[in-house]
C-alpha positions as CSV (number, residue, x, y, z in Angstrom):
1,X,50.8,88.6,-292.5
2,X,51.1,92.4,-292.2
3,X,53.1,94.3,-289.6
4,X,49.7,95.8,-288.5
5,X,48.5,92.3,-287.6
6,X,51.7,91.6,-285.7
7,X,51.4,94.9,-283.8
8,X,47.9,93.9,-282.7
9,X,49.2,90.6,-281.4
10,X,51.9,92.4,-279.5
11,X,49.4,94.8,-278.0
12,X,47.2,92.0,-276.9
13,X,50.1,90.2,-275.2
14,X,51.1,93.5,-273.4
15,X,47.5,94.1,-272.2
16,X,47.5,90.6,-270.7
17,X,50.9,91.2,-269.0
18,X,49.4,94.3,-267.3
19,X,47.1,92.0,-265.4
20,X,50.1,90.7,-263.5
21,X,50.9,94.2,-262.1
22,X,49.4,94.9,-258.7
23,X,49.0,98.2,-256.8
24,X,52.2,99.2,-255.0
25,X,54.5,97.1,-257.2
26,X,57.9,98.1,-258.5
27,X,57.9,97.1,-262.2
28,X,60.8,96.6,-264.5
29,X,59.9,98.2,-267.8
30,X,61.3,96.6,-271.0
31,X,62.4,98.1,-274.2
32,X,61.0,97.7,-277.8
33,X,57.8,97.7,-279.7
34,X,55.8,95.4,-277.4
35,X,57.1,97.1,-274.3
36,X,55.8,100.4,-275.6
37,X,52.3,99.0,-275.5
38,X,52.9,97.8,-271.9
39,X,54.2,101.2,-270.7
40,X,51.3,103.1,-272.3
41,X,48.7,100.7,-270.7
42,X,50.4,101.0,-267.3
43,X,50.2,104.8,-267.7
44,X,46.5,104.5,-268.1
45,X,46.3,102.5,-264.8
46,X,48.5,105.1,-263.0
47,X,46.1,107.9,-264.1
48,X,43.2,105.8,-262.8
49,X,44.8,105.7,-259.4
50,X,47.2,102.7,-259.4
51,X,50.4,103.2,-257.4
52,X,53.5,101.8,-259.0
53,X,57.1,102.7,-259.7
54,X,59.1,101.7,-262.7
55,X,62.7,100.8,-263.5
56,X,63.2,101.4,-267.2
57,X,65.7,99.4,-269.3
58,X,66.5,102.3,-271.7
59,X,66.3,106.0,-272.1
60,X,63.6,105.5,-274.7
61,X,61.5,103.6,-272.2
62,X,62.2,106.1,-269.4
63,X,61.1,109.0,-271.7
64,X,57.8,107.2,-272.6
65,X,57.2,106.3,-268.9
66,X,57.6,109.9,-267.8
67,X,55.3,111.0,-270.6
68,X,52.5,108.7,-269.4
69,X,53.0,109.5,-265.7
70,X,54.8,106.5,-264.3
71,X,57.1,107.4,-261.5
72,X,60.6,106.0,-262.0
73,X,63.2,104.9,-259.5
74,X,66.8,106.1,-259.6
75,X,68.8,104.1,-262.1
76,X,71.6,103.7,-259.5
77,X,69.3,102.4,-256.8
78,X,69.4,99.0,-255.1
79,X,66.0,97.9,-256.4
80,X,63.4,95.5,-255.1
81,X,61.6,94.8,-258.4
82,X,58.4,92.8,-258.0
83,X,58.0,92.0,-261.7
84,X,60.0,92.8,-264.9
85,X,58.1,92.7,-268.1
86,X,59.8,92.7,-271.5
87,X,59.7,91.5,-275.1
88,X,62.0,89.1,-276.8
89,X,63.3,88.4,-280.3
90,X,63.1,84.6,-280.0
91,X,61.6,82.2,-277.4
92,X,62.3,78.5,-277.4
93,X,60.1,75.7,-275.8
94,X,62.4,75.8,-272.7
95,X,61.6,79.5,-272.1
96,X,65.1,80.5,-273.2
97,X,65.4,83.8,-275.1
98,X,67.4,85.8,-277.5
99,X,67.1,89.5,-276.8
100,X,69.0,92.6,-277.8
101,X,67.7,93.4,-281.2
102,X,67.1,96.9,-280.0
103,X,70.5,97.2,-278.3
104,X,69.3,97.3,-274.7
105,X,70.2,93.8,-273.7
106,X,72.6,94.6,-270.8
107,X,70.1,96.8,-268.9
108,X,67.3,94.4,-269.8
109,X,69.3,91.5,-268.2
110,X,70.2,93.5,-265.1
111,X,66.6,94.4,-264.5
112,X,65.4,90.8,-265.3
113,X,67.9,89.4,-262.8
114,X,66.8,91.8,-260.1
115,X,63.1,90.9,-260.4
116,X,61.2,88.4,-258.4
117,X,59.3,87.4,-261.5
118,X,60.2,87.9,-265.2
119,X,57.4,88.0,-267.8
120,X,58.0,88.0,-271.5
121,X,55.5,89.2,-274.1
122,X,55.8,88.2,-277.7
123,X,53.7,87.7,-280.9
124,X,53.5,84.2,-282.1
125,X,56.2,84.6,-284.8
126,X,58.8,84.9,-282.0
127,X,58.3,81.3,-280.9
128,X,60.9,79.0,-282.4
129,X,61.7,75.3,-281.9
130,X,65.4,76.2,-281.3
131,X,67.2,79.5,-280.8
132,X,69.3,81.0,-283.6
133,X,68.8,80.6,-287.3
134,X,66.6,83.4,-288.5
135,X,67.8,85.9,-285.8
136,X,71.4,86.6,-284.9
137,X,72.7,86.5,-281.3
138,X,73.7,90.0,-280.1
139,X,76.7,90.2,-277.8
140,X,77.8,93.4,-276.1
141,X,81.5,94.0,-276.0
142,X,83.8,96.8,-274.9
143,X,85.2,98.9,-277.8
144,X,88.9,98.3,-276.7
145,X,90.2,95.3,-278.7
146,X,86.7,94.5,-280.0
147,X,88.2,92.9,-283.1
148,X,90.2,90.4,-281.0
149,X,87.1,89.8,-278.8
150,X,85.1,89.1,-282.0
151,X,87.8,86.6,-283.2
152,X,87.5,84.7,-279.9
153,X,83.7,84.7,-280.2
154,X,84.0,83.3,-283.7
155,X,86.3,80.6,-282.3
156,X,83.7,79.6,-279.6
157,X,80.6,79.8,-281.8
158,X,82.2,78.7,-285.1
159,X,80.0,81.3,-286.7
160,X,80.5,84.7,-288.4
161,X,80.5,87.8,-286.3
162,X,79.4,91.2,-287.6
163,X,79.9,94.5,-285.9
164,X,76.5,96.3,-285.6
165,X,76.6,99.8,-287.2
166,X,74.3,102.7,-287.5
167,X,74.8,105.4,-290.2
168,X,78.2,104.0,-291.1
169,X,79.6,104.1,-287.5
170,X,79.7,101.4,-284.8
171,X,76.4,101.2,-282.9
172,X,77.0,102.2,-279.3
173,X,74.9,101.1,-276.4
174,X,73.8,103.5,-273.7
175,X,76.7,102.1,-271.6
176,X,79.1,103.1,-274.4
177,X,79.8,99.5,-275.6
178,X,79.7,97.9,-279.1
179,X,77.4,95.1,-280.2
180,X,78.4,92.3,-282.4
181,X,75.8,90.0,-284.0
182,X,76.6,86.3,-284.4
183,X,74.7,84.4,-287.0
184,X,74.5,80.9,-285.4
185,X,72.5,78.3,-287.3
186,X,71.0,76.7,-284.1
187,X,71.7,77.0,-280.4
188,X,71.1,73.6,-279.0
189,X,72.7,74.3,-275.6
190,X,72.1,77.9,-274.7
191,X,73.2,77.6,-271.1
192,X,76.6,76.2,-272.1
193,X,77.0,78.8,-274.8
194,X,76.2,81.6,-272.5
195,X,78.8,80.5,-270.0
196,X,81.4,80.1,-272.7
197,X,80.8,83.5,-274.2
198,X,80.7,85.2,-270.8
199,X,84.2,83.8,-270.1
200,X,85.7,85.7,-273.0
201,X,87.6,88.9,-271.9
202,X,85.9,91.9,-273.5
203,X,82.4,90.4,-273.5
204,X,80.1,92.4,-271.3
205,X,77.0,90.3,-271.8
206,X,75.1,88.2,-274.3
207,X,71.5,88.3,-275.6
208,X,71.0,84.8,-274.3
209,X,68.5,84.8,-271.4
210,X,68.6,81.3,-270.0
211,X,66.5,80.1,-267.1
212,X,65.2,83.5,-266.2
213,X,61.7,83.6,-267.6
214,X,58.7,82.6,-265.5
215,X,55.9,83.4,-267.8
216,X,55.6,83.8,-271.6
217,X,52.6,85.6,-272.9
218,X,52.0,85.1,-276.7
219,X,49.7,87.0,-278.9
220,X,48.3,84.8,-281.6
221,X,45.6,84.9,-284.3
222,X,43.6,82.6,-282.0
223,X,44.0,84.9,-279.0
224,X,46.4,85.3,-276.2
225,X,48.2,82.3,-274.6
226,X,49.8,82.5,-271.1
227,X,52.5,79.9,-270.7
228,X,54.1,79.1,-267.3
229,X,57.6,77.8,-267.0
230,X,58.0,74.5,-265.1
231,X,59.2,74.8,-261.6
232,X,63.0,74.9,-261.6
């Protein structure tokens, strides 16, 4: 399957997600390849007269949103977000996610937690029976003592931890933190793992999104599927 095919599935999922946006809403705008399709489509709606305001989860998304004419709220505001829409790196049958492949996991989680509804758009290859395995778990950590933090993460996960780098230097998030990627074979209890990792001093946040997703929209070769989480 080519990347062109997958991008088509992502775009189809994003266009479906746009249907959940109503006039006058405040919308959390995700980051990544699928979210780009969403932002561009929402820009078309704004030019057609729809009134909405966006809360971007990265500078990359903010720049694109401005280019397509979406008004943005101040990043330091106390938002009332109607719906946040984002992609994911993995989705399990319980609607738990791994996110953070692009490095924006902290802002993405803050926006998702602030929204009345959280919608995730993926292509069908992101659906997995259990989290982990083919995709590492990103964890955002403060630079001070990151090696000691990584050692504690290894103790908790019993899995190897690798510092994410870019061009030979540690990758830095927009908040100035590092990201370590943990290669965990399978995450059978994501809620318990998230709690354990968040208790480690130096951990800012994890790429585990547990119990936050209301709707998953999946682009597949057979068309777009819209899946609703069971009532919690």
